[in-house]
C-alpha positions in Angstrom: 242.2 116.3 32.1 246.0 116.3 32.0 248.4 114.8 29.2 251.2 112.7 29.5 254.3 113.7 27.3 254.6 110.3 26.0 253.2 109.9 22.4 252.7 106.7 20.4 252.3 106.2 16.7 249.7 103.2 17.2 247.5 101.8 19.9 249.7 98.4 19.8 253.0 100.7 20.6 251.3 102.3 23.4 250.2 98.6 24.8 254.1 97.5 24.4 255.1 100.6 26.3 252.6 100.3 29.1 253.6 96.6 29.5 257.2 97.4 29.9 256.6 100.9 31.9 253.4 100.4 33.8 251.4 103.6 34.1 250.0 105.0 37.4 246.4 105.6 36.9 244.3 105.0 34.0 244.9 106.8 30.5 243.1 106.9 27.1 245.0 107.1 23.9 243.7 109.9 21.9 245.3 111.0 18.5 248.7 109.5 19.7 248.6 110.9 22.9 247.9 109.6 26.6 245.1 111.5 28.4 244.8 110.8 32.0 241.3 110.0 33.4 240.2 111.6 36.7 239.1 109.3 39.4 235.5 108.3 39.4 232.8 110.0 41.5 231.9 108.3 44.8 228.2 108.0 43.6 228.9 106.9 40.4 231.4 104.2 41.7 229.0 103.0 44.6 226.3 102.6 41.6 228.6 100.6 39.6 229.5 98.5 42.6 225.7 97.9 43.7 224.9 97.0 40.4 227.4 94.2 40.6 226.1 93.0 43.9 222.6 93.0 42.2 223.8 90.9 39.2 225.4 88.7 41.2 222.6 88.3 43.7 220.2 87.7 40.9 222.3 84.5 39.9 222.9 85.2 36.3 226.6 86.3 36.2 229.4 85.1 38.4 231.3 87.5 40.3 234.7 87.1 38.9 233.1 87.9 35.3 232.2 91.3 36.4 234.8 94.3 36.3 234.4 97.4 37.4 236.3 100.5 36.1 239.4 98.6 35.8 238.9 96.7 32.4 240.5 98.3 29.5 238.4 97.9 26.2 240.0 98.6 22.9 237.5 100.4 20.4 237.7 101.7 17.1 238.4 105.4 16.6 235.3 106.5 14.5 235.5 110.2 15.1 238.9 112.5 15.1 238.7 113.0 18.9 237.5 109.5 19.9 239.6 107.5 22.5 241.0 104.1 21.2 240.2 102.7 24.8 237.6 103.0 27.1 237.0 102.1 30.8 233.7 101.2 31.3 231.9 101.7 34.7 230.9 98.0 34.6 231.6 95.0 32.1 230.3 91.4 32.0 232.9 89.3 30.4 232.7 85.9 28.7 234.3 82.8 30.4 237.2 82.7 27.8 238.3 86.3 28.9 239.6 85.0 32.0 242.4 83.1 30.3 242.8 86.0 27.6 243.4 88.8 30.3 245.5 86.7 32.5 248.8 89.0 31.5 246.7 92.3 31.2 243.1 93.4 32.1 242.5 94.4 28.3 240.2 93.4 25.7 241.7 94.1 22.2 240.0 94.2 19.0 241.3 90.8 18.2 239.3 89.3 21.3 235.7 88.4 21.5 233.6 91.5 23.0 232.4 91.5 26.3 228.6 90.5 27.0 227.3 93.6 28.7 228.9 97.3 29.0 227.3 99.5 31.4 228.1 103.2 31.8 226.8 105.5 34.7 225.8 108.8 33.0 227.5 111.9 34.6 226.1 115.1 34.6 226.8 117.5 31.8 226.2 117.6 27.9 230.0 116.6 26.9 229.5 113.6 29.5 226.0 112.7 28.2 227.2 112.9 24.4 230.2 110.7 25.3 227.9 107.9 26.5 224.8 108.4 24.4 226.8 109.0 21.3 230.5 108.1 21.1 230.8 105.2 23.3 227.5 103.7 21.9 228.9 103.7 18.4 232.1 102.2 19.4 230.7 99.6 21.6 228.4 98.6 18.7 231.4 98.5 16.3 233.2 96.0 18.3 229.8 93.8 18.6 229.1 94.3 22.3 225.7 92.6 22.2 224.2 94.8 24.9 224.9 98.0 26.3 223.3 99.7 29.4 223.2 103.6 30.2 222.3 104.1 33.9 220.8 107.7 34.5 221.0 108.6 38.1 219.2 112.4 37.4 216.5 110.6 35.6 216.5 107.5 37.6 216.2 105.3 34.3 218.0 102.8 32.5 218.5 102.5 28.9 218.9 99.0 27.3 220.2 98.7 23.7 220.5 95.6 22.0 223.0 95.0 18.9 221.1 94.8 15.8 223.3 94.4 12.6 225.8 97.2 13.1 224.2 99.3 15.3 222.0 99.3 18.5 218.3 99.1 18.8 216.6 100.3 22.0 215.0 97.8 23.9 213.6 100.4 26.1 214.1 103.2 28.7 213.1 101.7 31.8 212.3 103.8 35.3 210.8 103.0 38.6 208.8 100.7 39.2 209.8 99.2 36.0 211.5 95.9 35.5 214.7 95.9 33.3 214.2 93.7 29.9 217.7 92.3 29.1 218.0 90.3 26.1 221.4 89.2 26.8 220.3 88.1 30.1 216.5 87.1 29.8 216.4 85.5 33.4 217.2 88.6 35.0 214.7 89.8 37.5 215.9 93.4 38.3 213.8 96.4 39.3 215.1 100.0 38.2 214.1 100.8 41.8 216.4 98.3 43.2 219.3 100.5 41.7 218.0 103.7 42.7 216.7 103.2 46.1 216.3 105.9 48.4 219.5 104.6 50.8 221.5 104.9 47.4 221.2 108.5 47.1 224.0 110.8 48.5 223.2 112.4 51.8 224.0 116.1 52.4 227.4 116.6 53.3 227.9 118.5 56.6 231.1 120.4 56.8 
């Protein structure tokens, strides 16, 4: 990751600057500095898009309330190297967010939390720690009621439900199990619908 030279004393200062001077690409605010995020992998991007399609097809969420990779979510800094903002792979908004984010697709700490946050877990211990530990704690701290971790390597979906100040595990669901969602109890979605054979990347012939 490459860091921009501009630094800010607060997250609010960063928001004000980026409103006046739009930034190219996505940045996390870490210890006063902007850290550029790399592009998403094609496969992770596809899984997030496909999950969006499945949720809309199940008629539990309107398409406009689902955002992929573009929504900026302010989170508290709980550890010294935590980012103060995240760009989840998939977010399900509340209807009131449509008005709150008209000017900027950012949910701040003063706004209601989204209904669901989903992260597609990338390979490597740093990536897994970030999703399973750091983001888990940050999303719980802002009151996101449900957090999913989609693991393509294991072909599992972990569902976490907010209980008090932290998450409790609803379950780790694999093929051929149905995903049990507390936030969306009417959802009929099987794990194998997400991780189907046609969704796996084909060998690339150069």
